[in-house]
C-alpha positions, 0 to 999 in steps of 0.5 A: 499500499502506498504511503499516500494512500496510508494518510488518506485512511489515517485522515479519514479516521481522524476526521470521523473521530473528531467529528464524533467527539463534537456530535457526542458533546452536541447531544451531551453524551460527552460533557462540552467543555472548551479544552475538548472542543478545541482539541477536536477542532484541532484534530479536524483541521490536522485531519483535513490537512493530512487527507489533502496531502495525501490526495495530492501526493496520490495524484502527483506522485507518479508524475513527479517520478516520471519527470525526475526520470526523464531529467536523469536521461536527459543528464546522462545523454549529455554527459 
């Protein structure tokens, strides 16, 4: 499994966990407090960032490797 796919899966888990904490505090299963909600918001933003990073790496990864290989071949040809 590619590293970017693992990042996307971890990001989804973090997003769902933070959403559940916020949801449970809204329906008062978890006692709502500033620290819990602030940490849930921080995890939500971190998961969102990690997910976008994983998606960008997944979509741009092969293209970047191909470009580096082409540059290496170009450098070898002109030596």
